[in-house]
N, C-alpha and C positions, 0 to 999 in steps of 0.2 A: 445418406449424407456422404459427400465427397471427403477426401482426405484432409485432415487438419494440417496446418503448416509444419508442425514439428513432430508428426508421427514418424516413428523409427529412431527418434533421438532419446538417449537414456541419460538421466541426470542423477548424480549422487549428491544429495541435498544434506549438507552439514549445518544448516542454518537453524536459528532459534528466534523466538519472540515474534517480531512483526516484519521488519524490513526484508530479511532474507526469505522467510516463508511466503511473504507476499510476492516476491519475485518468482519463486518456484511454483507458486499457485498459478501464476500467469503462464508459465511454461507448460504446466500440466493442462491448463485449459486449452492451450494451443496444440495438444496432442502428445507432448513428450511423456515418457515413462519416468516419473519422478519418484526416487527412492529416498524417503526421509530417514536419516540415520541419527539415532539417539543412543546415548549410553544408558544402561540400566541404572547407573548411579548419578549421572549428570544429564538429566533429560530436559526437554524444552519446558521452561517454567510456565509458558502460556497454557500448558495442559491443565493447570489448576488455578489459573487466574479467573476469579469470579466463578467458582465451580457450582454445580447444582448441589443443593443441600441434601443430605441424607442418602447419598448413593454410595454403593460399595467401592466403586472404582472411579472416582472423580476425574482421574487423568484421561478417561475415555469419553467424558461427557461435558466438556467445557465448550461454551458457545464460541469463545474467541478462537480456541484451537481448531474447532471444526470449520470455522469460516476461513481461516488462513491456510488450512492444510488439506482441503478436499482435493480429490483427483490425484492422490499420492498413495504410495505403498509405504509400509513401516518396516524398517529393519533396526533392531537394537544391536548395538555394537560398542563395546567398551574400548575406546582407542587408547586408554592408559595402559592396557595390557598388550603384550607383544602379539598374542594370538589375534587380538582385535585389529591391530594395525596390519598384520599380514593378510587378514581376511579382507580388510578394506582395499588393499592393493590388488587383490584378486578381482574384486568387484570393479575397481577403477579400470582394470584392463578391458572390461567389457562396457565401459561407459564412454560417453562423448563429452560430458561436462561434469565438473565438480564445482560446487558453489558453497562458500562458507562465510560466516560473519562473526568469527571469533575475534578476540583482541589480536592485534597485529602479530604478536610473537607466538601465538599458541600453535598454529599448524607446524611451524618450524621446530618448536620445542618438542612436539610429538614425533618428530622425524618424518613428517609427511609434507614437506614443502614442495614447491613446484617441480624442482629437479627430480625428486623422488617419484612424484606422480607421473612425470614425463617418462621416467625410466619404465614405469609399468604400462604406460600407453603413450607412445611418442607424439600423437596428435591430440592429446587431451587439452581441453579448454578449462582453465581454472579462473574463477572469479572470486576475489577476496573482497569482502565488504566491511573491513574494519572501519569503525566510526570515523577515525582520523587518517585512514590510509596506512600503508605499510612503511612509510618513511616519514621523516620530519620529527621535530622535537616533541610533538604530542602523540607520537605513534603508539606509545604504551598505555595511553589512557583508555578506559573502557567507555564505549559510546552509548549514551542514553539519549533517547529522542528529545526530551525537553531541554537537555543541555546543548545538544547539537543545534537545535533550533535557535537558541539564544546566541550561539557563537557564529551562526551563519550570516547574521546581519538582518534577518527577517524582522526581529523585534523592533528595529529602528523604524519600520513602516507600520507595524500593528499598533505601536504606541504604548501608552501607560494606563494603568488603572487609577482608581480614585486615590489610592495611597501613594501614587508616584512611582510605583515599581513597574519595570518593563513587563509587558504581557506576552504570553505565548498564545498560539491560535486556539487552544482548547483541546488539542490532541497532539500527539507527536508527529507533526506534519512531515518531518524529514523521513520517517520510516516508509510510508507508501511511495513517496517520491523516489527514494533510493531504490526501492523494489522495482519500480517501473524502469529506472535507469539500468539496473542490473539485468532485467529481462531483455532490454534493448541491446545491451552489450553482448549477451549470449547470442542473440540473433545475428548481430554483425559478425561475431567471431565464427559462427557456423558458416555464414556466407563466405567469409575469407578462407576458411579451411577448405570449403568446396573448390575454391579457385586455386589455392596454393598447396593444399595437402598439409598445411602446418597448423598446429594448435596455437594456443595463446595463453598468456598470463595477464589478467586484467586486474589492476589495483584500483578499486573503486572506493574512494573515501566518501562516506556519507555526508560529512560536513560540506565538502566541496560541491556535491550534487545540489544540496539545498541552496547554497549561495548563488548558484546560477539562476535561481528563480526570482531574484530581485534585480534582474538585468538592467532595467531602465534606471534604477536608483544608482547602480554601479556606474553606469555611463554618465549620469549627471555629476556624480562625485569625481569621476576620473577626468572628464573633459572640462567641467566647469567649476569644480570645487564646491558644488552645492551640498549643503547638509540635508539629510533626509527630512521630509515633512510628513507629519501625520495629518492626513486630510479627512479622516473619518470616512463617511460615505460619499464624499464629493470627489470630483476629478477635475483638475484644472483644464483639461482638454475639452470639456463639454459645457454646454450652456447651463445645465442644471442636472443634478442627480441626487437621489436620496432613497431612504428606506422608510416606509410610512406604515403606521399601525392601522389595522383594519378591524372589522367587527370580529369578536371572538377572543378567546384567551390566547395571548401571544401569537396573534396572526398578523403578518406583515407582508408588504408588497414593495419590491425594489423597482424603481423606475429610472431610466436614463433618457434625458432629453438632450440629444447631441446638438441641436440647433434651436434657434428661436422658433422656427416653424414647428418643431416637435413640441415645444412648450404650448404653442397655440392649439395643436391637436389634442394635447392632454386637457387643456382648459375647455375645449369644445366637448370632449367626451365626458368630462366630469361636471359640466355646467358651471365652470368657474369664470370669474371675471378675468379676461385675458390680458388687458392692458396693464402695463407696469410703469407707465410714464410718470405717474405721481409718486413713485417709490424711488428714493435715493439709490444710486447704482450699488453702493456698498451694502445695501440692505435687501437687495432683490432676491438673493438666494434664500434668505430667511423668510421673506414674504411668500415666495413660491412654496417653500416647505409648509408654511402656515396654512395656505389655501388648500394644498393637496391633502394635508393631514385632516383638515376639517371635512373635506368631501369623502375621504375614505373611512373615516371613523365608524360609519354605520354600514359599510359595504362588505360583502363577502369577498375575500381576496381572490378566489377563483373567478368570480363574476367580473371583478374589476380588472383582473389580468386579461381576460378574454375581450373585454370592451376596449382596452387600450391596444391590444394586439390588432384588433380590427381597424383601429385608427392609425396603425403603422408605427406605434411607439414601442421600443423595447421595454418589456416589463416582465417580472417573474415573481412568483410567490417565494417567500422565505420559508422553506419546508424544514420542520424539525425531523428528528430521527424516527418519529412515529408516523407523521403525516406522509412522509415520502413513500411509505409502504402502500399507500392507497392512492398515490398520484395517478390520475387517469392517463397521462401521456406514457409513463413508464409501464403501466399495466397494458396499454395498447401495443407497446413494442415487445411485450413478453419478457421484460427485464427481470422480473422476480420469478424464482423457481423454488420448489420445495424438494429436498432430498430425503428419502427415508434413511433412518439411522437406527441401528439395533439398540442403542442405549438412550436415545433422546426422541422427543416428539419432533416432528418436522416443523421447520420454520422458514420464512421467506429469506432467501439469499439472492444476491445479485448474480446474474449470468455474466459472461465475459463482456467487456466494453467493446471488444473488436468483433464485428460481424462481417463476414466475407460473402461475396456473391457465390463463391464455390462451396463454402462450408460455413455453418453457423455454430460456433462452439457454445456449448452449454454445460454446466456441471453434470458430471456423469456418476460420481460416487462420493459418498461421505468421507470425511477424513478417516484415516486408518486407526484401528485400535492399536494399543501399544504392542509392538512386536508381531502384529497380525500376519505379516508376510515373511517372517524369518525363514521358515523352511523353504518356501517357494523360491525366494531370492538366492539363498545359499546353495540349494540344490541346483539352481540354474547356473551357478558359476563353478559347478563341478564338485561340491563337497558331498561326501557320503553321509548316510544317516548316522554312522558312528562318529564322524567328525563333527557333525552338528550337535550330537548329544554331548560330546566333550566340551564344546563351546558353552552349552547350557550348564554343565557341571561346574565349569570355571566362572560362571556368571558373566561371561563375555557377551552373551545374549540372554534375553529373558522375555517372558510374556507379560510381565508387570514390573513396575519399578522396584528396585532392591530397597530403596528408602522412600516408601510411599508418603511419609509425612513431610517430605521436602518438596517445595514447588513454588 
């Protein structure tokens, strides 16, 4: 396999939970050496979110943690202690990128702000992913995905539940979106550094990233003063569109008919009555939904999707988190991989979404065990065995959480 795009780049990863680890996972997939840094006392809580029951070290066997942190190395380092901060700066001197998603004031309060990091490595790239950014009246608030999603404006499009309360998407959508943005920012900063020799400080507010994903609603509000409209599964730009129940438990098919011609293609493929001349215009969408629903109620969604695809109509199954693991298209592209893990049974994980002609990145290694690479990394930056032992005695580093009940 040829070189991955970020081979030779070293990243000090101070992130936790989802958004930051998702960003650094992408960097690791692209070939970077990512060193995940956690305090023995304040470690990544995702390590024990939905842990496996009955295991001695649940912090090493969480499915969430192992998904977001594969292709990384683990260094435990207590940055609340002076020895921990000094050790981090020695590591930064040999890194290209530092990325963190603490609350906006934390890095500065630790005495590890951009100017300090820059003194250790003049061309360092620092990406700060505070939920609300490093400036502004909300800068000191802690960013949580569900709250950021509601503040981004996205809920004005996803609509309301039966009780009239604004609905979120079902997951903390802002987290992976911010992770993608952070990985992109690192890539751009590395290109710029190659050209200018200069590092960068990138202030990436997660709330702002998610707001950019409702661009057309912003445009409508800014230029025409239009209030957001919850259209459900319909789209004002197309002739008809919907999601229809098929045979089986919770099996659905999404269909977009951009033109009258595509509706006619659907009608022919599903043996429907095509003409709508006897239907009032304001009731046509409901009538189309009724006819398609009746035809699909007894059909397998995969069969129906393939039939409509042959007719040239955009259609796709609504796959749940179980069905997607056996999707024939993803299987055919080699999207799912299994990684051996010393503490867990192997399970299907997605490979990188980016595949290159020159190199095809795929997960190479399970997420690291707690402190697994302490000695390797510290010796690599010049610490002696005696100095490493002293860090262990002071609990600046550890091979297991100091407070294993917290997580």
